[in-house]
N, C-alpha and C positions, 0 to 999 in steps of 0.2 A: 504494500500500500504506500502510496505516495502522499506527501504533504504539500500544501501550497501556502505560502506566506505572502502577505502583501504589506508593504510599508506605506505609511501615510505620513506625509510631511506637511505640517500645517504652519503657516506663518501669519502673524498679525501685522497688518499694514496700517499705518497712521495712528497707532496707539501712543500714549505719552507715558514716560516712566513715572513710577510712583516714588514718593519720598519715603525712605526707610530710616530707621534709627538703629545705631549700634554704639558700642562703647569701647574704649581702649584704656588699659592701665599702663602707667609709666612709672617705673621704679626710679626714685630720686636718691634715696639712701636705703641701704639694707645691710645692717650689721647686727641683725637679730641674734646670730650665734653668740654675740658678745654678752647677752643676758643669760647668766647662769648662776644658780645658787644665790648667795647674797652679795656677790662681787659684781655689781652692776657697772662700775666705772671702768672696767677693763678695756672695752673697745668702743664705747659710745663717742659721738661727736659733741664736743662741749659748745653750748650756746649760752652766753652770759649777758647780763645787764648790770651795770654798777653806777650808783649815784655819787660815789666818792670823788668824781671828777666833774668839772663843769666845762662843756656839757657832759651829760652822762655817757659812759663808755658802753658800746655794744660790740659783742663778738658774735656775729651771725654765721649761719651756714648759707653759702651761696653756691648754687649749682646750675649747670646748663643741661638742657635736654632738648630732644627734638620731638615734634608732633607731626606724624606723617599719616594723614587719613587716607581712606580708600579712594579709588577713582570716583569721580563725580561727586566729590565732597560739596555740601551746601553750606552748613553752618554748625558751629559749636553751640549746643543747647544747655550744657551744664558742666561745671568743673568743681571737683571737690578734692581735698587732700586728707589723707589718713596718716596720722603720725603715732609712733610709739616712743615714749621718752620716760626718763626717770629724773626726779628732782634731786639735785645734790644739795643746793641751798635755796629753799623756797621762801618767798615773802608774801604777805597778804597783798593782793592787788596785782600779782604777776599775771601777764597775759602773753599767749603766743602771738607773734606778729608775723603774718605770712603775706608776701608780696609777689605778684607775677609781673615780669617785664617792667618793673619800675612804676606800676600803676598803684591804685588805691590799696592801702593796707587793710587786711582783715584781722582784727584783734579778737581773740577768744580767751576767756579766763582759763588758767591752768588748773589742774586738779592737785590737791595737797597729797602729801605722802611720798615715801621714798621707795615705792614699788613701781614697776612698769605700768604706765597708764596709756590708754589709747585716746586720741583726740581726732574728731572729724570736723572739718571746716569747709563750708561752701564758699567758693571763690567766684569772682565775676567771670562769666563765660566770654565776655568781650575782651578780656585781658590776654587770653590765650591766642596764639597765632600759629598758622601752619609754618613749619620749619623750626628754626632755633628759638628757644625760650629760656628765660632765666628766672629761677625761683630764689627768694630770700626768706629764710626761716630764722626768727629770732625771738627774744624775750623783751618785753617792755613793761613798765610799771609807772603810773602817774603819782604814786603815793610819795609825799615829801619825806625827806630824811636820808641818812647815809646808810646804804646797804648794797649788797651784791646778791643777785639771783643767778643761779647756775643750774642748767639742766643738761642731761646727756640725751642726745637724739640718736635713736637706734634704727628707726624706720620711717620713711616718708614715701607715700605713693599717691600720684595724681590719678583720678578716675575722670575720664573725659567722655561725655556723651555727645554725639553729633549726628547730624542727618546727612544723607546722600541720596542721589537719584539712582534707583536700581530697577 
């Protein structure tokens, strides 16, 4: 007995592509293996803020990364950063200060304690661009007085949601 197969090739003419949404994660800092036991300070990246000088002294983490979206990219719809850190010397009023490409700062209060803590900050989607980007992560505090705040940064990841024509 024989078999017969027929192939049908269908094409749609004149249709328009639909907007689709996807996301990309961009690792900025990843020294999570540095968190072990009670010895948190071994491999973290130190970020500090001190009011003992005028103006206050900041030691921030600054890193460059690239954002390369898929073909037919339309727009970035949201950007968020997830961080894991440990407070070495925390003070009341401490805030994480995150900046993309020199634009507006996003300040969020830190969490007290000397254990690893996770922080999630929503950033401005308009500040991210296709290609090279720069992120600045630091500590700030508007409380008057002489003090130093110091945190160890172990992990920072940007999650970028964007649309494209597909």
